[in-house]
Structure formats: C-alpha cells, structure tokens
C-alpha angles and dihedrals in degrees: 000000000000093000097073092040092052092050091050091050090047091052091048093050093045091046090053092049092048089048090053089049094243090125131024119243091255092052090047091052091050092049096046093050096045109112093202092059090046089052090049091053090046090055091048091052091049090050092049091051090048092049091048092051094048091045092052090049091049091049092049092051092046093050094042097246121154112274 
C-alpha cells in the first residue's frame, strides 16, 4: 500500500522542484522514475507511521488511557 503513495509523493516533490527550476525536466523525469528513490521514500513513510504509532502508545500510557 505504501508503494503507490510513495511514488505519488515523489512525483509531487519532483514536480515542485522542477517548477521552481531546481532540477531540469530531464533530471526530474529520471528522479521520479528511479525505483531506488521510490523505495527510500517508502521506507521513510513506514518509519513515520511506526513513529506515530509508538508516540501515540507512549502518550496513552503517560496519560493513563486504555492501551
């Protein structure tokens, strides 16, 4: 499930950077189609979801909520 989401996020970021003239259109195309960069963003999303889950659990324990 994270694979398509990470590719969408990658295309949005690359599109923004191409629009701001940070990258050329050819570089943007190369970045958005690179599977290694997509995998890196997928791992970052998985880490963010994990951190959010663990943070919510920590907050629940600290505030005495049911866990």
